[in-house]
C-alpha positions in Angstrom: -2.5 -9.0 11.8 -5.4 -7.9 13.9 -3.9 -4.4 14.2 -5.3 -4.0 10.7 -8.8 -3.6 11.9 -8.2 -0.2 12.9 -5.6 0.9 10.3 -5.5 2.9 7.1 -3.7 0.9 4.0 -2.6 2.6 0.9 -1.7 0.2 -1.9 0.0 1.6 -4.7 0.7 -0.3 -8.0 -0.3 -0.1 -11.6 -1.7 -3.7 -11.6 -5.3 -2.8 -10.6 -6.8 -6.1 -10.5 -4.3 -7.3 -7.9 -4.9 -4.2 -5.8 -8.5 -4.7 -5.9 -8.1 -8.6 -5.1 -5.7 -7.6 -1.9 -8.3 -4.9 -0.8 -11.2 -7.4 -0.9 -9.3 -9.9 1.0 -8.1 -7.4 3.8 -11.6 -5.9 3.9 -13.3 -9.4 4.3 -10.9 -10.6 7.2 -10.4 -7.5 9.0 -13.5 -5.6 9.6 -12.7 -1.8 10.1 -9.6 -1.7 7.9 -9.6 1.2 5.6 -8.1 0.5 2.3 -7.3 2.9 -0.5 -5.9 2.0 -4.0 -3.7 4.3 -6.0 -2.8 3.7 -9.4 -1.6 7.2 -10.3 1.3 7.3 -13.0 3.2 10.2 -11.4 3.8 12.2 -8.5 0.1 13.3 -7.8 -0.8 15.5 -4.9 -3.2 12.5 -4.1 -0.2 10.1 -3.8 1.7 12.5 -1.7 -1.1 12.8 0.6 -1.8 9.2 0.9 2.0 8.7 1.7 1.8 11.3 4.4 -1.3 10.0 6.3 -1.9 6.3 5.7 -0.8 4.0 8.5 0.6 1.4 6.2 1.6 2.3 2.8 2.2 -0.3 0.3 4.1 -0.1 -3.0 4.4 -2.6 -5.6 7.7 -1.4 -7.2 7.6 -4.0 -9.8 4.4 -2.4 -11.0 5.1 1.2 -10.4 6.3 4.5 -12.1 9.7 5.6 -10.9 8.6 9.2 -10.5 5.8 8.1 -8.3 8.1 6.0 -6.0 10.3 9.0 -5.5 7.4 10.9 -4.7 6.1 8.7 -1.9 9.5 8.1 -0.4 10.2 11.8 0.1 6.6 12.4 1.6 6.5 9.4 3.7 7.4 10.0 7.4 10.4 8.0 8.5 8.7 6.3 11.4 5.9 5.1 9.5 6.1 1.6 7.5 6.5 1.1 3.7 5.7 -2.5 2.7 7.4 -3.6 -0.5 6.0 -6.7 -2.2 8.4 -8.7 -4.3 5.8 -9.4 -6.9 3.1 -7.9 -8.6 0.1 -9.9 -7.9 -2.1 -9.8 -4.6 -0.5 -12.7 -2.7 2.7 -10.9 -2.8 0.7 -7.8 -1.6 -0.8 -9.5 1.3 2.5 -11.3 2.1 4.2 -8.0 2.3 1.5 -6.4 4.5 1.6 -9.4 7.0 5.6 -9.1 6.9 5.6 -5.6 7.6 3.3 -5.8 10.6 5.6 -8.5 12.3 8.6 -6.5 12.0 
């Protein structure tokens, strides 16, 4: 996961506390990682831009609006990873990031 030190990561979830906790863990363990949190309830222009530009896009589908997930799926380049946590909490988010980097 050392690759994270030079990556931009977007975490999309409506569970804001879990996203903040995951960001804090990532930033403390991987200096240089750029983590952006997004909690938009719909297909915002900001969400589209983050989906296109982030090195890694994490979406907690258990805590996301359907319209927003359709938006990022159509905006994300096919060759760029999307991590999909199984649960809503920070541990699930961090596990999904780890697993996506191992793939």
